[in-house]
Backbone as CSV, one residue per row, in Angstrom:
resi,resn,N_x,N_y,N_z,CA_x,CA_y,CA_z,C_x,C_y,C_z
1,MET,-5.946,11.443,20.101,-5.699,11.623,18.779,-6.567,9.489,18.084
2,ASN,-7.180,9.884,17.411,-8.063,8.713,16.498,-7.533,7.714,16.106
3,THR,-6.604,6.804,16.749,-5.972,5.446,16.073,-7.113,4.565,16.569
4,ILE,-6.487,3.375,16.042,-6.993,1.985,16.268,-6.028,1.048,16.134
5,ASN,-6.224,-0.153,16.837,-5.549,-1.212,17.273,-5.644,-1.764,16.386
6,LEU,-4.403,-2.308,14.838,-4.621,-2.590,14.089,-3.980,-4.369,14.542
7,GLU,-4.653,-5.138,13.485,-3.738,-6.732,13.152,-2.554,-6.396,12.531
8,TYR,-1.789,-7.253,13.115,-0.603,-7.443,12.588,0.060,-8.564,12.923
9,THR,1.319,-8.926,12.229,1.488,-10.322,12.912,3.170,-10.141,12.216
10,ILE,4.698,-10.483,13.001,6.092,-10.274,13.219,6.320,-11.628,12.644
11,ALA,7.420,-11.793,12.044,8.041,-12.621,11.775,9.815,-12.355,11.727
12,GLY,10.575,-13.626,11.869,11.845,-13.134,11.597,12.710,-12.233,13.366
13,ALA,13.610,-12.685,13.074,14.055,-11.528,14.636,14.858,-10.769,14.302
14,ASP,15.307,-10.167,15.473,15.207,-8.649,15.039,17.343,-8.553,14.585
15,HIS,16.921,-8.568,13.466,18.209,-8.482,12.332,18.893,-6.988,12.103
16,GLY,18.395,-6.165,12.643,18.923,-4.987,12.672,18.120,-4.158,11.807
17,GLU,17.185,-4.643,10.850,16.277,-3.779,10.011,15.561,-4.445,10.042
18,THR,14.411,-3.416,9.794,12.827,-4.439,9.671,11.679,-4.072,8.041
19,ILE,11.107,-4.690,7.481,10.430,-4.218,6.247,8.910,-3.986,6.721
20,LEU,8.519,-3.410,6.346,6.967,-2.800,6.965,6.007,-2.821,5.328
21,PHE,5.224,-3.849,5.448,4.284,-4.335,3.495,3.004,-3.340,4.422
22,VAL,2.841,-2.479,3.320,1.308,-2.173,3.605,0.240,-2.130,2.910
23,HIS,-0.616,-2.878,2.417,-1.610,-3.009,1.378,-2.385,-1.911,0.749
24,GLY,-3.171,-2.160,-0.234,-3.878,-0.842,-0.490,-5.492,-1.545,0.111
25,ALA,-6.532,-0.490,-0.391,-7.947,-0.538,-0.405,-8.233,-2.067,-0.594
26,GLY,-8.923,-2.428,0.373,-9.798,-3.851,-0.136,-9.348,-4.772,0.458
27,ALA,-7.743,-4.866,0.765,-6.562,-5.764,0.848,-6.349,-6.014,2.399
28,SER,-5.527,-6.804,2.685,-4.966,-7.340,4.270,-4.383,-7.772,4.346
29,ILE,-3.531,-8.314,5.884,-2.670,-9.111,5.957,-2.096,-9.934,5.206
30,LEU,-3.037,-10.582,4.168,-3.038,-11.926,3.886,-2.172,-11.877,2.119
31,GLN,-2.691,-10.345,2.201,-1.783,-10.142,0.500,0.082,-10.310,0.559
32,PHE,0.828,-10.239,1.504,2.058,-10.378,1.910,2.650,-11.550,2.674
33,GLN,2.088,-12.565,3.167,1.935,-13.852,3.436,3.696,-14.160,3.013
34,GLN,3.581,-14.189,1.374,4.517,-14.873,0.944,6.024,-14.221,1.155
35,GLN,5.923,-12.644,1.076,6.860,-12.079,1.043,7.439,-11.671,2.396
36,GLN,6.561,-11.926,3.979,6.667,-12.741,5.172,7.630,-13.564,4.896
37,ALA,7.143,-14.767,4.497,8.199,-16.251,4.787,9.527,-16.131,4.018
38,PHE,9.542,-15.211,2.817,10.936,-15.359,1.943,11.482,-14.003,2.579
39,PHE,11.191,-12.979,3.449,12.403,-12.106,3.510,12.639,-12.405,5.334
40,SER,11.975,-13.043,6.052,11.964,-13.171,7.285,13.683,-13.868,8.012
41,GLY,13.916,-14.748,6.930,15.511,-14.741,7.288,16.492,-13.817,7.498
42,ARG,16.272,-12.499,6.960,17.343,-11.485,6.734,16.298,-10.192,7.515
43,TYR,15.573,-10.144,7.422,14.765,-8.751,8.129,13.676,-9.094,9.477
44,ARG,13.218,-8.335,9.886,12.188,-8.351,10.880,11.296,-7.732,9.875
45,VAL,10.127,-8.704,9.900,9.517,-8.327,8.937,7.663,-8.168,9.504
46,VAL,7.334,-7.130,9.434,5.877,-6.734,9.784,4.879,-6.766,8.787
47,LEU,3.219,-7.794,9.195,1.977,-7.141,7.731,1.580,-6.595,8.944
48,LEU,0.376,-5.705,8.293,-0.507,-4.873,8.824,-1.897,-5.153,8.203
49,SER,-3.101,-5.014,8.958,-4.158,-4.681,8.236,-4.894,-2.959,8.557
50,LEU,-4.868,-2.593,7.578,-5.561,-1.149,8.160,-6.563,-1.088,8.456
51,ARG,-7.420,-0.020,8.996,-8.717,0.068,9.884,-9.587,-0.362,9.297
52,GLY,-10.425,-1.433,9.308,-11.620,-2.140,8.528,-11.323,-3.010,7.717
53,HIS,-10.431,-2.969,8.064,-10.034,-4.336,6.987,-9.085,-5.578,7.339
54,GLY,-9.465,-6.428,7.019,-8.914,-7.876,7.382,-9.480,-8.250,9.093
55,ASP,-8.835,-8.394,9.973,-9.626,-9.018,11.665,-8.774,-7.149,12.026
56,SER,-8.490,-5.888,11.882,-8.553,-4.615,11.995,-9.725,-4.493,12.526
57,PRO,-10.468,-3.833,13.419,-12.010,-3.321,13.754,-12.157,-2.240,12.650
58,LYS,-13.765,-2.101,12.330,-14.109,-0.926,12.142,-14.263,0.515,12.558
59,PRO,-13.940,1.436,12.099,-13.923,2.981,13.062,-15.534,3.070,13.654
60,SER,-15.456,3.716,14.556,-16.687,4.038,15.310,-17.054,5.525,15.444
61,PRO,-17.911,6.215,14.398,-18.657,5.668,13.426,-17.945,5.125,12.062
62,ASN,-18.764,4.224,11.392,-17.532,3.506,10.080,-18.068,4.757,9.129
63,THR,-17.494,6.103,9.436,-17.885,6.956,7.779,-16.926,7.526,7.129
64,THR,-16.686,8.168,6.149,-16.159,8.625,5.460,-14.750,9.139,5.818
65,GLY,-15.217,10.252,7.224,-14.542,10.792,7.365,-13.430,10.220,8.270
66,GLN,-13.514,8.996,8.921,-12.988,7.892,9.975,-11.983,7.316,8.793
67,TYR,-11.810,7.527,7.310,-10.602,6.622,6.548,-10.139,8.038,6.139
68,ALA,-9.975,8.852,6.201,-9.034,9.924,5.568,-7.828,9.410,5.423
69,LEU,-6.985,9.966,4.806,-5.591,8.997,4.859,-4.731,9.617,5.920
70,THR,-4.848,10.960,6.706,-4.499,11.138,7.678,-4.506,10.168,9.150
71,LEU,-5.607,9.946,9.225,-6.051,9.243,10.282,-5.320,7.203,10.049
72,LEU,-5.345,7.226,8.906,-4.924,5.588,8.640,-3.306,6.076,8.548
73,ALA,-2.911,7.103,8.108,-1.366,6.822,8.018,-0.964,6.958,10.188
74,ALA,-2.160,7.684,10.921,-1.709,7.944,12.432,-2.066,6.665,13.280
75,ASP,-2.672,5.660,12.115,-2.884,4.213,12.816,-1.767,3.459,12.199
76,ILE,-0.727,3.311,11.554,0.244,3.035,11.224,1.362,3.485,12.247
77,ILE,1.470,4.559,12.564,2.713,5.034,12.986,2.123,4.785,14.577
78,GLN,1.240,4.973,15.032,0.753,4.217,16.355,1.563,2.815,16.583
79,LEU,1.500,1.689,15.646,1.470,0.590,15.304,3.407,0.663,15.760
80,ILE,3.668,1.342,14.549,5.292,1.129,14.638,5.868,1.587,15.736
81,GLU,4.774,2.949,16.660,5.117,3.327,18.217,5.760,1.958,19.392
82,ASP,4.244,1.624,19.074,3.771,0.374,20.062,4.829,-0.980,20.322
83,LEU,5.129,-0.709,19.153,5.977,-2.348,18.176,7.358,-1.490,18.878
84,HIS,7.864,-0.518,19.053,9.427,-0.037,19.258,10.258,-0.121,17.838
85,LEU,9.266,0.046,16.350,10.450,-0.210,15.257,10.971,0.957,15.040
86,ASP,12.108,0.450,13.944,13.021,1.433,13.712,13.999,0.667,13.085
87,ARG,14.516,1.843,11.820,15.257,1.160,10.692,14.300,0.581,9.936
88,ILE,13.044,0.979,9.479,12.039,0.736,8.860,12.246,0.305,7.215
89,ASN,12.409,-0.543,6.477,12.061,-0.589,4.999,10.585,-0.646,4.808
90,TYR,9.842,0.752,4.428,8.371,0.753,4.072,8.185,0.149,2.429
91,VAL,7.543,-0.864,2.348,6.413,-0.894,1.265,5.385,-1.230,1.283
92,GLY,4.785,-0.042,-0.003,3.415,0.120,-0.130,2.838,-0.469,-1.206
93,ASN,1.943,-1.347,-1.643,1.213,-1.420,-2.719,-0.238,-0.427,-3.169
94,SER,-0.517,-0.021,-4.044,-1.793,1.021,-3.967,-1.486,1.964,-3.173
95,ALA,-2.605,2.459,-2.788,-3.049,3.138,-1.565,-1.785,3.119,-0.420
96,GLY,-1.829,1.699,-0.320,-0.505,1.485,0.845,0.845,1.943,0.390
97,GLY,0.888,2.471,-0.853,1.852,3.265,-1.221,1.247,4.586,-0.597
98,VAL,0.605,5.249,-0.935,-0.107,6.549,-0.263,0.219,6.881,0.659
99,LEU,-0.051,6.011,1.553,0.369,6.240,2.657,1.576,5.768,3.302
100,GLY,2.213,5.494,2.636,3.874,5.639,3.170,4.452,6.881,2.612
101,TYR,3.894,7.470,1.680,4.071,9.320,1.654,3.998,9.913,3.070
102,LEU,2.859,9.922,3.372,2.335,10.235,4.766,3.316,10.201,6.094
103,VAL,3.247,8.482,5.972,3.854,8.207,7.172,5.415,8.352,7.613
104,VAL,5.937,8.518,6.068,7.500,8.456,6.324,7.584,9.683,6.617
105,SER,7.117,11.013,5.971,7.071,12.338,6.178,6.634,12.925,7.294
106,LYS,6.146,12.059,8.154,5.535,12.594,9.454,6.905,11.769,10.508
107,VAL,7.641,10.894,10.422,8.521,10.164,11.797,9.583,9.448,10.684
108,PRO,10.354,10.906,10.199,11.128,10.167,8.929,12.507,9.465,9.120
109,GLU,12.580,9.710,11.257,14.022,9.134,11.536,13.479,8.101,12.082
110,LYS,12.490,7.331,11.719,11.704,5.884,12.054,12.691,4.510,10.547
111,PHE,12.620,5.620,9.274,13.155,4.546,8.081,14.247,5.147,7.775
112,LEU,14.505,3.730,6.770,15.819,3.752,5.912,15.308,3.891,4.740
113,SER,13.996,3.348,4.179,13.483,3.371,2.611,12.351,3.510,2.609
114,LEU,11.589,3.882,1.591,10.554,3.872,0.879,10.002,3.213,-0.343
115,THR,9.244,1.922,-0.323,9.308,1.206,-1.739,7.579,1.337,-2.155
116,THR,7.366,1.516,-2.998,6.197,1.829,-3.713,5.933,0.788,-5.145
117,PHE,4.593,0.316,-5.015,4.300,-0.280,-6.557,2.658,-0.231,-6.502
118,GLY,2.523,-0.047,-7.884,1.114,-0.058,-7.842,0.537,1.141,-7.556
119,THR,1.073,1.852,-7.430,0.760,3.608,-6.331,1.449,4.737,-7.231
120,THR,0.627,5.518,-7.489,0.799,7.180,-8.224,0.549,8.149,-7.048
121,GLY,1.884,9.094,-7.070,1.657,10.367,-5.812,0.878,11.147,-6.493
122,GLN,0.040,11.050,-7.823,-1.545,12.069,-7.917,-2.269,11.553,-8.485
123,MET,-3.032,11.683,-7.648,-4.394,11.469,-8.042,-5.562,12.413,-8.427
124,LYS,-6.030,12.543,-9.462,-6.315,13.876,-10.103,-7.743,14.416,-10.308
125,PHE,-8.914,12.996,-10.270,-10.282,12.755,-10.387,-10.756,14.355,-10.011
126,PRO,-11.651,14.854,-10.571,-12.727,15.965,-9.875,-12.984,15.616,-8.861
127,LYS,-12.845,16.614,-7.344,-13.521,16.615,-6.486,-14.480,16.145,-5.938
128,PHE,-15.463,16.620,-6.826,-17.027,16.215,-6.672,-17.401,15.001,-7.528
129,LEU,-16.596,13.813,-8.069,-16.621,12.798,-8.439,-16.537,11.905,-6.981
130,ALA,-15.826,12.095,-6.162,-15.864,11.477,-4.787,-17.188,10.444,-4.267
131,PRO,-17.740,11.741,-4.266,-19.223,11.377,-3.865,-20.197,10.480,-4.486
132,VAL,-19.658,10.548,-5.880,-20.315,9.359,-6.567,-20.099,8.485,-6.883
133,PHE,-18.488,8.279,-6.817,-17.584,6.755,-6.634,-18.368,6.140,-5.539
134,ARG,-18.243,7.199,-4.393,-19.134,5.927,-3.250,-20.156,5.903,-3.128
135,GLY,-21.001,6.749,-4.090,-22.619,6.438,-4.125,-22.775,4.877,-4.672
136,ILE,-21.926,4.969,-5.903,-22.104,2.953,-6.800,-21.385,2.577,-6.059
137,ASP,-20.361,2.400,-5.040,-19.671,1.186,-4.218,-20.609,0.853,-3.413
138,ALA,-21.298,1.992,-2.908,-22.279,1.393,-2.103,-23.385,0.717,-2.557
139,PHE,-23.832,1.070,-3.376,-24.840,0.482,-3.812,-24.621,-0.602,-4.499
140,MET,-23.774,-0.723,-5.351,-23.295,-1.968,-5.790,-22.946,-2.762,-4.373
141,LEU,-22.532,-2.804,-3.560,-21.908,-3.630,-2.474,-22.845,-3.954,-1.743
142,ARG,-24.027,-3.452,-1.705,-25.182,-4.073,-1.071,-26.012,-4.717,-1.906
143,PHE,-26.142,-4.596,-3.128,-27.348,-5.286,-3.610,-26.380,-6.172,-4.598
144,PHE,-25.393,-6.038,-5.459,-24.857,-7.128,-6.174,-23.680,-7.450,-5.590
145,LYS,-23.180,-7.747,-4.532,-21.590,-7.939,-3.850,-20.741,-8.834,-4.315
146,ASN,-21.229,-9.951,-4.368,-20.592,-11.085,-5.009,-19.741,-10.632,-6.379
147,TRP,-21.053,-9.795,-7.509,-20.663,-9.593,-8.599,-19.530,-8.792,-8.661
148,TYR,-19.788,-7.322,-8.012,-19.433,-6.273,-8.098,-18.046,-6.976,-7.518
149,LEU,-17.788,-7.463,-6.149,-16.505,-7.790,-6.003,-15.458,-9.025,-6.763
150,ARG,-16.041,-9.303,-7.641,-15.605,-10.568,-8.631,-14.999,-9.108,-9.876
151,LEU,-16.142,-8.279,-10.185,-15.586,-7.167,-11.290,-14.208,-6.784,-10.428
152,MET,-14.182,-5.816,-9.372,-12.768,-5.680,-8.389,-11.609,-6.460,-8.876
153,VAL,-11.893,-7.603,-8.444,-10.942,-8.835,-8.686,-10.196,-8.928,-9.600
154,SER,-11.243,-9.116,-10.987,-10.365,-9.315,-12.199,-9.507,-7.917,-12.648
155,HIS,-9.846,-6.212,-11.941,-8.890,-5.477,-12.526,-8.109,-5.505,-11.468
156,THR,-7.745,-6.016,-10.173,-6.537,-5.964,-9.606,-5.754,-7.212,-9.918
157,ALA,-6.124,-8.574,-9.813,-4.926,-9.389,-10.018,-5.299,-10.118,-11.039
158,THR,-4.248,-11.187,-11.685,-4.072,-11.975,-12.861,-4.167,-12.711,-13.166
159,ASN,-4.079,-13.682,-12.196,-4.164,-14.946,-11.590,-5.223,-15.627,-11.055
160,GLU,-5.349,-16.870,-10.936,-6.754,-17.273,-10.531,-6.446,-17.879,-8.756
161,ALA,-4.988,-17.901,-8.432,-5.246,-18.068,-7.198,-4.740,-17.127,-6.193
162,SER,-4.419,-15.678,-7.252,-4.461,-14.436,-6.623,-5.968,-13.882,-6.375
163,LYS,-6.614,-13.953,-7.279,-8.038,-13.500,-7.265,-8.580,-14.118,-6.218
164,ASP,-8.658,-15.412,-5.715,-9.004,-16.009,-4.677,-9.076,-15.068,-3.615
165,ILE,-7.249,-14.919,-3.283,-7.352,-14.519,-1.735,-7.623,-13.031,-1.821
166,PHE,-7.948,-12.591,-2.796,-8.261,-10.813,-3.312,-10.158,-10.983,-2.985
167,PHE,-10.432,-11.961,-3.601,-12.075,-12.302,-3.271,-11.990,-12.027,-1.323
168,GLN,-11.449,-12.864,-0.964,-11.480,-12.712,0.420,-11.011,-11.371,0.941
169,MET,-9.954,-10.980,0.838,-9.744,-10.046,1.681,-11.078,-9.040,1.276
170,PHE,-11.264,-8.732,0.158,-12.133,-7.545,-0.461,-13.748,-7.697,0.423
171,GLU,-14.121,-8.976,0.709,-15.319,-9.337,1.301,-15.391,-9.024,2.499
172,LYS,-14.239,-8.783,3.657,-13.939,-8.956,4.917,-14.289,-7.298,4.950
173,ALA,-13.622,-6.375,3.863,-13.440,-5.231,3.768,-14.768,-4.291,3.088
174,VAL,-16.057,-4.885,2.792,-17.046,-4.088,2.421,-17.302,-2.932,2.980
175,PRO,-17.447,-2.979,4.438,-17.699,-1.789,5.168,-16.733,-0.727,5.285
176,ALA,-15.639,-1.164,4.699,-14.651,0.185,4.866,-14.170,0.655,3.208
177,ILE,-14.703,0.062,1.990,-14.342,-0.210,0.763,-14.919,1.581,0.373
178,PRO,-15.999,1.680,0.505,-16.777,3.231,-0.169,-15.745,4.329,0.368
179,HIS,-16.011,4.180,1.802,-15.132,5.235,2.397,-13.426,5.287,2.165
180,PHE,-12.849,4.589,2.270,-11.480,4.730,1.323,-11.549,4.835,0.577
181,ARG,-11.824,4.565,-0.392,-11.798,4.717,-1.673,-12.385,6.630,-2.155
182,TYR,-13.593,6.756,-0.979,-13.866,8.256,-1.495,-12.268,9.296,-1.351
183,ASN,-11.567,8.647,-0.415,-10.284,9.704,-0.126,-9.300,9.828,-0.878
184,LEU,-9.479,8.210,-1.766,-8.072,8.312,-3.071,-8.414,8.868,-4.119
185,VAL,-9.791,9.696,-4.383,-10.083,10.135,-5.772,-8.874,11.218,-6.214
186,ASN,-8.939,12.464,-5.093,-7.767,13.447,-5.480,-7.151,13.637,-4.387
187,TYR,-5.593,13.551,-4.633,-4.686,13.627,-3.631,-3.286,14.027,-4.815
188,ASP,-2.188,15.107,-4.089,-1.068,15.150,-4.603,-0.227,15.232,-3.572
189,PHE,0.797,14.077,-3.579,1.820,13.960,-2.914,3.490,14.390,-3.912
190,THR,2.968,14.700,-4.717,4.562,14.652,-5.388,5.754,15.661,-5.259
191,GLY,5.275,16.929,-4.423,5.900,17.724,-3.511,7.166,16.619,-2.373
192,LEU,6.538,15.787,-2.128,7.051,15.313,-1.173,8.035,14.314,-2.082
193,ILE,7.433,13.857,-2.585,8.106,12.322,-3.342,9.717,13.411,-3.983
194,ALA,9.486,14.585,-4.467,10.828,15.378,-4.674,11.609,15.904,-3.844
195,GLN,11.133,15.430,-2.199,11.863,15.910,-1.471,11.440,15.001,-0.241
196,CYS,11.711,13.472,-0.655,11.379,12.820,0.365,12.885,12.357,0.890
197,PRO,12.520,11.993,2.440,13.801,12.191,3.646,14.146,10.721,3.592
198,VAL,14.072,10.010,2.534,14.746,8.506,2.748,14.625,8.630,1.481
199,PRO,15.576,7.738,1.124,15.875,6.919,-0.587,14.519,6.595,-1.078
200,TYR,13.978,6.484,-2.566,12.835,6.284,-2.444,13.000,5.479,-4.095
201,THR,12.181,4.192,-3.890,11.897,3.355,-5.010,10.443,3.205,-5.620
202,LEU,9.901,3.497,-6.670,8.879,3.221,-7.473,9.010,1.929,-8.172
203,ILE,8.267,1.230,-8.265,8.365,0.098,-8.817,7.246,-0.032,-10.041
204,LYS,7.766,0.090,-11.282,6.308,0.561,-12.211,6.443,-1.210,-12.809
205,CYS,5.331,-1.721,-12.671,4.505,-2.658,-13.309,4.359,-2.558,-14.713
206,GLU,4.320,-3.604,-15.444,4.613,-3.200,-17.013,3.183,-3.757,-16.902
207,PHE,2.147,-4.640,-16.534,0.561,-4.611,-17.402,-0.055,-4.023,-15.849
208,ASP,-0.054,-3.064,-15.361,-0.590,-2.269,-14.509,-1.176,-0.723,-15.084
209,LYS,-1.903,-0.805,-16.450,-2.004,0.248,-17.276,-2.603,1.189,-16.505
210,GLY,-3.768,1.054,-15.213,-4.355,2.318,-15.344,-3.241,3.000,-14.370
211,ILE,-2.502,2.686,-13.304,-1.417,3.384,-12.742,-0.750,4.195,-13.507
212,ASN,-0.486,3.231,-14.354,0.761,3.714,-15.444,0.724,4.738,-15.919
213,GLY,-0.305,4.962,-16.385,-1.200,6.037,-17.388,-1.044,7.584,-16.598
214,MET,-1.124,7.328,-15.306,-1.694,8.265,-14.287,0.074,8.613,-13.821
215,LEU,1.297,8.265,-14.314,2.659,8.581,-13.305,3.252,9.867,-13.606
216,LYS,2.827,10.795,-14.903,3.649,11.662,-15.432,4.454,12.273,-14.266
217,SER,3.382,12.803,-13.860,3.858,13.898,-12.797,4.349,13.649,-11.496
218,THR,4.548,11.809,-11.056,5.311,11.245,-10.243,6.593,11.478,-10.637
219,LEU,6.639,10.519,-11.689,8.057,10.614,-12.682,8.668,11.665,-12.607
220,LYS,8.262,12.857,-12.965,8.811,13.741,-12.900,9.285,14.588,-11.388
221,ALA,8.967,14.160,-10.464,9.183,14.683,-9.121,10.135,13.588,-8.596
222,ILE,10.260,12.102,-8.988,11.328,11.158,-9.208,12.911,12.042,-9.790
223,ASP,12.564,12.188,-10.767,13.676,13.201,-11.720,14.035,14.389,-10.683
224,ALA,13.105,14.961,-9.925,13.998,15.873,-9.364,14.366,15.541,-7.477
225,ASN,14.359,14.168,-7.474,14.915,13.724,-6.293,16.493,12.768,-6.601
226,PRO,17.598,13.340,-6.011,18.539,11.930,-6.386,18.310,10.818,-5.930
227,SER,18.204,10.736,-4.816,17.736,9.441,-4.247,16.783,8.882,-4.340
228,ALA,16.652,9.113,-5.353,14.678,8.364,-5.914,14.800,7.697,-7.567
229,LYS,13.738,6.792,-7.118,14.353,5.610,-9.192,13.358,5.136,-8.985
230,VAL,12.840,4.800,-10.686,12.303,4.054,-11.296,12.717,2.651,-11.194
231,ILE,12.184,1.693,-10.858,12.443,0.475,-11.342,11.166,-0.368,-11.888
232,GLU,11.982,-0.817,-13.230,10.235,-1.948,-14.285,11.016,-2.789,-13.981
233,LEU,9.305,-3.314,-13.543,9.400,-4.749,-13.536,8.604,-5.635,-14.387
234,LYS,8.783,-6.517,-15.213,8.265,-6.968,-16.496,7.269,-8.026,-16.085
235,GLY,5.989,-8.527,-16.527,5.276,-9.345,-16.745,4.736,-9.379,-15.181
236,VAL,4.244,-8.221,-14.843,3.144,-8.227,-13.383,2.360,-7.167,-13.803
237,GLY,0.695,-7.267,-13.056,0.239,-6.099,-13.142,0.065,-5.344,-11.547
238,HIS,-0.877,-4.957,-11.270,-0.997,-4.378,-9.879,-0.693,-4.542,-8.779
239,VAL,-0.716,-6.108,-8.702,-0.270,-6.717,-7.225,1.018,-7.583,-7.770
240,ALA,1.909,-6.901,-7.713,2.809,-7.631,-8.476,3.687,-8.599,-7.497
241,ASN,3.434,-8.451,-6.381,3.949,-9.771,-5.514,3.160,-10.806,-5.291
242,LEU,2.061,-10.917,-5.710,1.029,-11.907,-6.087,1.350,-12.277,-7.336
243,ASP,1.087,-11.219,-8.320,1.235,-11.828,-9.753,2.691,-12.829,-10.181
244,ASP,3.577,-12.266,-9.360,4.633,-13.841,-9.876,5.895,-13.033,-7.997
245,PRO,5.784,-13.837,-7.073,6.286,-13.817,-6.391,7.741,-13.488,-6.467
246,LYS,7.933,-14.409,-7.391,9.682,-15.132,-6.961,10.364,-13.770,-7.478
247,ALA,9.843,-13.139,-8.648,10.568,-11.948,-9.730,10.284,-10.451,-8.543
248,PHE,9.413,-10.500,-8.016,8.829,-9.384,-7.006,9.763,-9.467,-5.766
249,ASN,9.693,-11.042,-5.147,11.074,-10.934,-4.354,12.051,-10.396,-4.339
250,ASN,12.734,-10.702,-5.372,14.324,-10.862,-6.242,14.304,-9.140,-6.548
251,CYS,13.589,-8.621,-6.859,13.510,-6.981,-7.280,13.850,-6.282,-5.858
252,LEU,12.651,-6.617,-4.571,13.055,-5.875,-3.841,14.278,-6.524,-2.905
253,MET,14.164,-7.360,-2.959,16.047,-8.054,-2.201,17.068,-7.124,-2.917
254,ASP,17.043,-7.377,-4.106,18.078,-6.122,-5.013,17.760,-4.395,-4.400
255,ILE,16.470,-4.287,-4.338,16.757,-2.974,-3.902,17.256,-2.198,-2.475
256,LEU,16.733,-3.274,-1.443,17.153,-3.747,-0.069,19.061,-3.365,-0.302
257,LYS,19.393,-4.549,-1.308,20.947,-4.725,-0.921,21.349,-3.033,-1.704
258,ASN,20.680,-2.499,-2.558,21.609,-1.854,-3.224,21.687,-0.272,-2.230
259,LEU,20.253,-0.182,-1.271,20.770,0.411,-0.203,21.673,0.306,0.684
260,ILE,22.117,-0.842,1.193,23.532,-0.968,1.924,24.401,-0.973,1.131
261,ASP,24.940,-1.136,-0.145,25.611,-1.173,-1.052,26.026,0.812,-0.860
262,GLN,25.272,1.346,-0.912,25.119,3.387,-0.870,25.195,4.026,0.522
263,SER,25.156,2.607,1.469,25.631,3.633,2.686,26.985,3.562,3.665
């Protein structure tokens, strides 16, 4: 299997449960540092950087096929095996949530729950646009890198501190971004959501207009799953955990506590 040794950090003793935070395209381990500090008193908290992100190595060759969602998911599963993790609560943002659908479906016995935010279970851009989007990303990142990164940041984060963090993360992930985003143009995990093997929660962020406009089929799949639900989080956008860390942390803590109460 073509897996890569990922950058990761672990905080907190073995409290019986683990929270695994997974970022989206262009981000890294840096996105969830505040969550690691907050939750490590009650949980073992694991952060990782996907291949080509943060200090995780790029694949060789660094091609679009090397960023297939199945390979990115295999990297995560290999890290779970290497660290002997189980009783995991998976929390994914954006593409990290998409990868959660795959990872949980492959090794459901390792997981207690799946939570996503800034994520849609189905992306329906025509497949022929994928190389077009990749070409635009590659061209702009080669010739207008700083301007293009700041444009991407402006559509991701809502406050200046978050924008600074995302610029740092995106800058390190430049070689990965066109290839990863190519693989996110067209996918459908709604069938998996409807039959998710663990309790699934979608955090719907008030100001995440782009994703919220694409949630119709995802919400329908959630309605078909008795162990799935939607929670509305006000005042935050695509990266809720950085837009309002306190509100996000409290929301996630409530989700995890409710899982315990229901078990």
